[in-house]
A tleap script that builds the chain and sets N, CA, C and O, in Angstrom:
source leaprc.protein.ff14SB
mol = sequence {
  NMET ILE THR VAL LYS GLU LEU ILE GLN GLU
  LEU GLN THR LEU ASP PRO GLU LEU PRO VAL
  ILE MET SER THR ASP ASP GLU GLY ASN GLY
  HIE ARG TYR ILE ASP LYS ASN TYR ILE GLY
  VAL GLU GLY PHE ASN ALA GLY SER TRP ASP
  CYS ASP ILE GLU VAL GLY ILE GLU LYS LEU
  THR PRO GLU LEU GLU GLU GLN GLY TYR THR
  GLU GLU ASP VAL LYS GLU PHE PRO CYS VAL
  VAL LEU CGLY
}
set mol.1.N position { 0.839 -1.167 0.000 }
set mol.1.CA position { 0.000 0.000 0.000 }
set mol.1.C position { 0.890 1.237 0.000 }
set mol.1.O position { 1.958 1.247 0.612 }
set mol.2.N position { 0.444 2.267 -0.685 }
set mol.2.CA position { 1.185 3.527 -0.754 }
set mol.2.C position { 0.359 4.622 -0.078 }
set mol.2.O position { -0.869 4.630 -0.162 }
set mol.3.N position { 1.034 5.522 0.575 }
set mol.3.CA position { 0.336 6.644 1.216 }
set mol.3.C position { 0.224 7.812 0.239 }
set mol.3.O position { 0.910 7.833 -0.783 }
set mol.4.N position { -0.630 8.773 0.543 }
set mol.4.CA position { -0.767 9.971 -0.285 }
set mol.4.C position { 0.579 10.681 -0.379 }
set mol.4.O position { 0.971 11.134 -1.454 }
set mol.5.N position { 1.285 10.778 0.743 }
set mol.5.CA position { 2.601 11.439 0.760 }
set mol.5.C position { 3.564 10.752 -0.205 }
set mol.5.O position { 4.250 11.416 -0.982 }
set mol.6.N position { 3.614 9.426 -0.153 }
set mol.6.CA position { 4.508 8.678 -1.035 }
set mol.6.C position { 4.102 8.826 -2.498 }
set mol.6.O position { 4.956 8.947 -3.376 }
set mol.7.N position { 2.792 8.815 -2.759 }
set mol.7.CA position { 2.309 8.980 -4.127 }
set mol.7.C position { 2.683 10.353 -4.669 }
set mol.7.O position { 3.119 10.469 -5.815 }
set mol.8.N position { 2.520 11.380 -3.868 }
set mol.8.CA position { 2.888 12.741 -4.287 }
set mol.8.C position { 4.375 12.795 -4.623 }
set mol.8.O position { 4.762 13.383 -5.632 }
set mol.9.N position { 5.207 12.187 -3.787 }
set mol.9.CA position { 6.650 12.189 -4.044 }
set mol.9.C position { 6.971 11.500 -5.370 }
set mol.9.O position { 7.803 11.985 -6.136 }
set mol.10.N position { 6.320 10.381 -5.640 }
set mol.10.CA position { 6.543 9.667 -6.896 }
set mol.10.C position { 6.054 10.485 -8.090 }
set mol.10.O position { 6.747 10.582 -9.103 }
set mol.11.N position { 4.864 11.071 -7.975 }
set mol.11.CA position { 4.291 11.821 -9.084 }
set mol.11.C position { 5.084 13.082 -9.402 }
set mol.11.O position { 5.087 13.534 -10.547 }
set mol.12.N position { 5.756 13.658 -8.409 }
set mol.12.CA position { 6.542 14.871 -8.642 }
set mol.12.C position { 7.746 14.614 -9.543 }
set mol.12.O position { 8.340 15.569 -10.044 }
set mol.13.N position { 8.123 13.358 -9.764 }
set mol.13.CA position { 9.249 13.033 -10.638 }
set mol.13.C position { 8.811 12.896 -12.099 }
set mol.13.O position { 9.648 12.709 -12.982 }
set mol.14.N position { 7.486 12.991 -12.360 }
set mol.14.CA position { 6.946 12.768 -13.699 }
set mol.14.C position { 6.473 14.058 -14.345 }
set mol.14.O position { 6.296 15.074 -13.673 }
set mol.15.N position { 6.271 14.010 -15.650 }
set mol.15.CA position { 5.735 15.140 -16.413 }
set mol.15.C position { 4.345 15.471 -15.882 }
set mol.15.O position { 3.467 14.609 -15.925 }
set mol.16.N position { 4.108 16.684 -15.382 }
set mol.16.CA position { 2.811 17.019 -14.786 }
set mol.16.C position { 1.668 17.099 -15.792 }
set mol.16.O position { 0.512 17.216 -15.384 }
set mol.17.N position { 1.951 17.041 -17.088 }
set mol.17.CA position { 0.908 17.115 -18.109 }
set mol.17.C position { 0.415 15.733 -18.555 }
set mol.17.O position { -0.513 15.645 -19.359 }
set mol.18.N position { 1.018 14.659 -18.050 }
set mol.18.CA position { 0.589 13.317 -18.445 }
set mol.18.C position { -0.776 12.991 -17.851 }
set mol.18.O position { -1.041 13.337 -16.700 }
set mol.19.N position { -1.659 12.322 -18.621 }
set mol.19.CA position { -2.928 11.884 -18.042 }
set mol.19.C position { -2.686 10.751 -17.053 }
set mol.19.O position { -1.675 10.054 -17.136 }
set mol.20.N position { -3.607 10.570 -16.128 }
set mol.20.CA position { -3.490 9.513 -15.127 }
set mol.20.C position { -4.526 8.436 -15.434 }
set mol.20.O position { -5.714 8.724 -15.586 }
set mol.21.N position { -4.061 7.198 -15.523 }
set mol.21.CA position { -4.882 6.043 -15.834 }
set mol.21.C position { -4.833 5.106 -14.628 }
set mol.21.O position { -3.791 4.972 -13.986 }
set mol.22.N position { -5.946 4.466 -14.323 }
set mol.22.CA position { -6.029 3.554 -13.177 }
set mol.22.C position { -6.217 2.126 -13.670 }
set mol.22.O position { -7.089 1.858 -14.497 }
set mol.23.N position { -5.410 1.224 -13.166 }
set mol.23.CA position { -5.603 -0.191 -13.458 }
set mol.23.C position { -6.846 -0.672 -12.721 }
set mol.23.O position { -7.081 -0.288 -11.576 }
set mol.24.N position { -7.641 -1.514 -13.381 }
set mol.24.CA position { -8.882 -1.976 -12.762 }
set mol.24.C position { -8.726 -3.297 -12.030 }
set mol.24.O position { -9.651 -3.743 -11.351 }
set mol.25.N position { -7.557 -3.932 -12.163 }
set mol.25.CA position { -7.303 -5.158 -11.408 }
set mol.25.C position { -5.804 -5.350 -11.213 }
set mol.25.O position { -5.000 -4.664 -11.844 }
set mol.26.N position { -5.435 -6.265 -10.357 }
set mol.26.CA position { -4.026 -6.475 -10.026 }
set mol.26.C position { -3.185 -6.949 -11.203 }
set mol.26.O position { -1.978 -6.708 -11.240 }
set mol.27.N position { -3.816 -7.625 -12.170 }
set mol.27.CA position { -3.075 -8.159 -13.304 }
set mol.27.C position { -2.946 -7.172 -14.456 }
set mol.27.O position { -2.266 -7.460 -15.441 }
set mol.28.N position { -3.590 -6.009 -14.347 }
set mol.28.CA position { -3.525 -5.021 -15.420 }
set mol.28.C position { -4.361 -5.401 -16.631 }
set mol.28.O position { -4.018 -5.033 -17.755 }
set mol.29.N position { -5.454 -6.130 -16.423 }
set mol.29.CA position { -6.312 -6.559 -17.533 }
set mol.29.C position { -7.211 -5.447 -18.054 }
set mol.29.O position { -7.726 -5.554 -19.167 }
set mol.30.N position { -7.412 -4.398 -17.293 }
set mol.30.CA position { -8.251 -3.290 -17.727 }
set mol.30.C position { -7.765 -1.996 -17.100 }
set mol.30.O position { -7.115 -2.003 -16.054 }
set mol.31.N position { -8.087 -0.886 -17.750 }
set mol.31.CA position { -7.663 0.426 -17.278 }
set mol.31.C position { -8.749 1.439 -17.549 }
set mol.31.O position { -9.568 1.253 -18.449 }
set mol.32.N position { -8.764 2.529 -16.762 }
set mol.32.CA position { -9.718 3.606 -16.990 }
set mol.32.C position { -9.089 4.920 -16.562 }
set mol.32.O position { -8.164 4.958 -15.750 }
set mol.33.N position { -9.626 6.015 -17.142 }
set mol.33.CA position { -9.169 7.341 -16.753 }
set mol.33.C position { -9.629 7.646 -15.331 }
set mol.33.O position { -10.653 7.132 -14.880 }
set mol.34.N position { -8.878 8.475 -14.635 }
set mol.34.CA position { -9.308 8.980 -13.340 }
set mol.34.C position { -9.888 10.366 -13.579 }
set mol.34.O position { -9.202 11.250 -14.092 }
set mol.35.N position { -11.131 10.555 -13.213 }
set mol.35.CA position { -11.815 11.835 -13.373 }
set mol.35.C position { -11.617 12.640 -12.098 }
set mol.35.O position { -11.883 12.137 -11.007 }
set mol.36.N position { -11.151 13.891 -12.216 }
set mol.36.CA position { -10.869 14.693 -11.024 }
set mol.36.C position { -12.112 14.925 -10.170 }
set mol.36.O position { -11.999 15.234 -8.984 }
set mol.37.N position { -13.293 14.778 -10.762 }
set mol.37.CA position { -14.525 14.921 -9.989 }
set mol.37.C position { -14.736 13.761 -9.022 }
set mol.37.O position { -15.578 13.843 -8.128 }
set mol.38.N position { -13.976 12.681 -9.194 }
set mol.38.CA position { -14.158 11.504 -8.352 }
set mol.38.C position { -13.012 11.283 -7.375 }
set mol.38.O position { -12.929 10.228 -6.746 }
set mol.39.N position { -12.133 12.261 -7.242 }
set mol.39.CA position { -11.034 12.135 -6.289 }
set mol.39.C position { -11.527 12.627 -4.934 }
set mol.39.O position { -12.009 13.754 -4.810 }
set mol.40.N position { -11.405 11.792 -3.940 }
set mol.40.CA position { -11.841 12.163 -2.608 }
set mol.40.C position { -11.562 11.030 -1.645 }
set mol.40.O position { -11.117 9.956 -2.048 }
set mol.41.N position { -11.817 11.266 -0.400 }
set mol.41.CA position { -11.609 10.242 0.617 }
set mol.41.C position { -12.932 9.506 0.782 }
set mol.41.O position { -13.942 10.088 1.179 }
set mol.42.N position { -12.905 8.228 0.472 }
set mol.42.CA position { -14.097 7.403 0.549 }
set mol.42.C position { -13.702 6.007 1.003 }
set mol.42.O position { -12.522 5.658 0.993 }
set mol.43.N position { -14.675 5.217 1.396 }
set mol.43.CA position { -14.424 3.811 1.660 }
set mol.43.C position { -14.530 3.037 0.356 }
set mol.43.O position { -15.080 3.545 -0.621 }
set mol.44.N position { -14.007 1.809 0.329 }
set mol.44.CA position { -14.122 1.007 -0.878 }
set mol.44.C position { -14.140 -0.469 -0.530 }
set mol.44.O position { -13.670 -0.892 0.526 }
set mol.45.N position { -14.690 -1.227 -1.443 }
set mol.45.CA position { -14.619 -2.678 -1.420 }
set mol.45.C position { -13.906 -3.100 -2.692 }
set mol.45.O position { -14.067 -2.456 -3.729 }
set mol.46.N position { -13.128 -4.158 -2.635 }
set mol.46.CA position { -12.448 -4.647 -3.827 }
set mol.46.C position { -13.483 -5.035 -4.866 }
set mol.46.O position { -14.505 -5.630 -4.525 }
set mol.47.N position { -13.239 -4.711 -6.117 }
set mol.47.CA position { -14.166 -5.031 -7.191 }
set mol.47.C position { -13.523 -4.715 -8.520 }
set mol.47.O position { -12.306 -4.547 -8.599 }
set mol.48.N position { -14.320 -4.632 -9.555 }
set mol.48.CA position { -13.766 -4.310 -10.868 }
set mol.48.C position { -14.637 -3.280 -11.559 }
set mol.48.O position { -15.815 -3.128 -11.237 }
set mol.49.N position { -14.045 -2.572 -12.518 }
set mol.49.CA position { -14.731 -1.554 -13.298 }
set mol.49.C position { -14.675 -1.951 -14.763 }
set mol.49.O position { -13.698 -2.557 -15.203 }
set mol.50.N position { -15.696 -1.620 -15.514 }
set mol.50.CA position { -15.655 -1.821 -16.961 }
set mol.50.C position { -14.815 -0.712 -17.568 }
set mol.50.O position { -14.859 0.436 -17.125 }
set mol.51.N position { -14.063 -1.067 -18.569 }
set mol.51.CA position { -13.202 -0.071 -19.171 }
set mol.51.C position { -12.662 -0.549 -20.502 }
set mol.51.O position { -12.590 -1.754 -20.746 }
set mol.52.N position { -12.280 0.384 -21.371 }
set mol.52.CA position { -11.773 0.002 -22.680 }
set mol.52.C position { -10.455 0.676 -23.032 }
set mol.52.O position { -10.108 0.755 -24.210 }
set mol.53.N position { -9.722 1.156 -22.058 }
set mol.53.CA position { -8.428 1.787 -22.306 }
set mol.53.C position { -7.372 0.691 -22.438 }
set mol.53.O position { -7.297 -0.218 -21.611 }
set mol.54.N position { -6.568 0.791 -23.476 }
set mol.54.CA position { -5.491 -0.178 -23.678 }
set mol.54.C position { -4.171 0.474 -23.287 }
set mol.54.O position { -3.809 1.520 -23.828 }
set mol.55.N position { -3.465 -0.124 -22.370 }
set mol.55.CA position { -2.212 0.423 -21.854 }
set mol.55.C position { -1.065 -0.487 -22.260 }
set mol.55.O position { -1.208 -1.710 -22.278 }
set mol.56.N position { 0.066 0.111 -22.583 }
set mol.56.CA position { 1.253 -0.654 -22.943 }
set mol.56.C position { 2.492 0.113 -22.542 }
set mol.56.O position { 2.466 0.937 -21.628 }
set mol.57.N position { 3.573 -0.169 -23.236 }
set mol.57.CA position { 4.835 0.502 -22.913 }
set mol.57.C position { 4.971 1.770 -23.745 }
set mol.57.O position { 4.383 1.888 -24.820 }
set mol.58.N position { 5.754 2.719 -23.233 }
set mol.58.CA position { 5.955 3.993 -23.936 }
set mol.58.C position { 6.999 3.848 -25.040 }
set mol.58.O position { 6.872 4.449 -26.106 }
set mol.59.N position { 8.039 3.040 -24.777 }
set mol.59.CA position { 9.157 2.921 -25.711 }
set mol.59.C position { 9.731 1.520 -25.607 }
set mol.59.O position { 9.929 1.009 -24.504 }
set mol.60.N position { 9.999 0.894 -26.742 }
set mol.60.CA position { 10.577 -0.445 -26.765 }
set mol.60.C position { 12.091 -0.347 -26.610 }
set mol.60.O position { 12.765 0.265 -27.439 }
set mol.61.N position { 12.616 -0.941 -25.565 }
set mol.61.CA position { 14.056 -0.944 -25.306 }
set mol.61.C position { 14.577 -2.376 -25.455 }
set mol.61.O position { 13.786 -3.319 -25.426 }
set mol.62.N position { 15.877 -2.553 -25.614 }
set mol.62.CA position { 16.421 -3.909 -25.694 }
set mol.62.C position { 16.049 -4.759 -24.469 }
set mol.62.O position { 15.793 -5.957 -24.591 }
set mol.63.N position { 16.023 -4.126 -23.295 }
set mol.63.CA position { 15.665 -4.860 -22.074 }
set mol.63.C position { 14.228 -5.368 -22.138 }
set mol.63.O position { 13.947 -6.502 -21.749 }
set mol.64.N position { 13.310 -4.517 -22.637 }
set mol.64.CA position { 11.914 -4.927 -22.755 }
set mol.64.C position { 11.735 -5.983 -23.839 }
set mol.64.O position { 10.909 -6.885 -23.701 }
set mol.65.N position { 12.515 -5.873 -24.927 }
set mol.65.CA position { 12.469 -6.911 -25.966 }
set mol.65.C position { 12.887 -8.263 -25.399 }
set mol.65.O position { 12.294 -9.289 -25.731 }
set mol.66.N position { 13.900 -8.264 -24.549 }
set mol.66.CA position { 14.337 -9.504 -23.901 }
set mol.66.C position { 13.233 -10.107 -23.041 }
set mol.66.O position { 13.182 -11.323 -22.853 }
set mol.67.N position { 12.346 -9.253 -22.517 }
set mol.67.CA position { 11.231 -9.720 -21.691 }
set mol.67.C position { 10.039 -10.164 -22.537 }
set mol.67.O position { 9.035 -10.635 -22.002 }
set mol.68.N position { 10.151 -10.011 -23.873 }
set mol.68.CA position { 9.099 -10.483 -24.761 }
set mol.68.C position { 8.211 -9.406 -25.351 }
set mol.68.O position { 7.274 -9.725 -26.084 }
set mol.69.N position { 8.474 -8.136 -25.055 }
set mol.69.CA position { 7.665 -7.057 -25.610 }
set mol.69.C position { 8.038 -6.827 -27.073 }
set mol.69.O position { 9.177 -7.066 -27.473 }
set mol.70.N position { 7.060 -6.356 -27.880 }
set mol.70.CA position { 7.278 -6.048 -29.296 }
set mol.70.C position { 6.727 -4.655 -29.585 }
set mol.70.O position { 6.184 -3.995 -28.699 }
set mol.71.N position { 6.874 -4.214 -30.845 }
set mol.71.CA position { 6.337 -2.912 -31.268 }
set mol.71.C position { 4.830 -2.832 -31.035 }
set mol.71.O position { 4.299 -1.741 -30.827 }
set mol.72.N position { 4.136 -3.964 -31.066 }
set mol.72.CA position { 2.689 -3.967 -30.826 }
set mol.72.C position { 2.342 -3.534 -29.402 }
set mol.72.O position { 1.220 -3.096 -29.148 }
set mol.73.N position { 3.290 -3.650 -28.475 }
set mol.73.CA position { 3.064 -3.265 -27.087 }
set mol.73.C position { 3.277 -1.776 -26.845 }
set mol.73.O position { 2.906 -1.267 -25.787 }
set mol.74.N position { 3.870 -1.066 -27.808 }
set mol.74.CA position { 4.130 0.367 -27.668 }
set mol.74.C position { 2.839 1.122 -27.957 }
set mol.74.O position { 2.183 0.883 -28.971 }
set mol.75.N position { 2.479 2.034 -27.058 }
set mol.75.CA position { 1.252 2.821 -27.206 }
set mol.75.C position { 1.594 4.263 -27.538 }
set mol.75.O position { 2.626 4.788 -27.120 }
set mol.76.N position { 0.716 4.887 -28.289 }
set mol.76.CA position { 0.964 6.211 -28.855 }
set mol.76.C position { 1.050 7.324 -27.812 }
set mol.76.O position { 1.891 8.216 -27.930 }
set mol.77.N position { 0.198 7.282 -26.802 }
set mol.77.CA position { 0.129 8.383 -25.854 }
set mol.77.C position { 0.688 7.972 -24.506 }
set mol.77.O position { 0.192 7.018 -23.906 }
set mol.78.N position { 1.716 8.670 -24.006 }
set mol.78.CA position { 2.235 8.351 -22.673 }
set mol.78.C position { 1.225 8.722 -21.600 }
set mol.78.O position { 0.420 9.636 -21.777 }
set mol.79.N position { 1.277 8.005 -20.489 }
set mol.79.CA position { 0.370 8.286 -19.369 }
set mol.79.C position { 0.994 7.733 -18.099 }
set mol.79.O position { 1.951 6.960 -18.151 }
set mol.80.N position { 0.454 8.127 -16.974 }
set mol.80.CA position { 0.841 7.589 -15.680 }
set mol.80.C position { -0.211 6.535 -15.324 }
set mol.80.O position { -1.408 6.822 -15.339 }
set mol.81.N position { 0.235 5.318 -15.005 }
set mol.81.CA position { -0.700 4.252 -14.649 }
set mol.81.C position { -0.567 3.958 -13.160 }
set mol.81.O position { 0.523 3.655 -12.675 }
set mol.82.N position { -1.672 4.049 -12.447 }
set mol.82.CA position { -1.718 3.674 -11.052 }
set mol.82.C position { -2.388 2.318 -10.981 }
set mol.82.O position { -3.466 2.123 -11.542 }
set mol.83.N position { -1.759 1.389 -10.301 }
set mol.83.CA position { -2.397 0.087 -10.271 }
set mol.83.C position { -1.841 -0.868 -9.307 }
set mol.83.O position { -2.320 -1.998 -9.212 }
savepdb mol mol.pdb
quit
């Protein structure tokens, strides 16, 4: 688990103009945008959300190729994924 303080510290190292995407499950099978109207302190139960965002890698590197990634895994728009 990450705290708000830790998340802020991590996010401050990234481009502040990148959109933020949320993983809908632990395996990264689905993703959705985070709407600023829904940010707040609330309770939650584990569950899943419907979504159609496809997330992949920003840039194919030799290290990622060794792990099995290909050009098909590279996505056009960079984003921050929380998951």
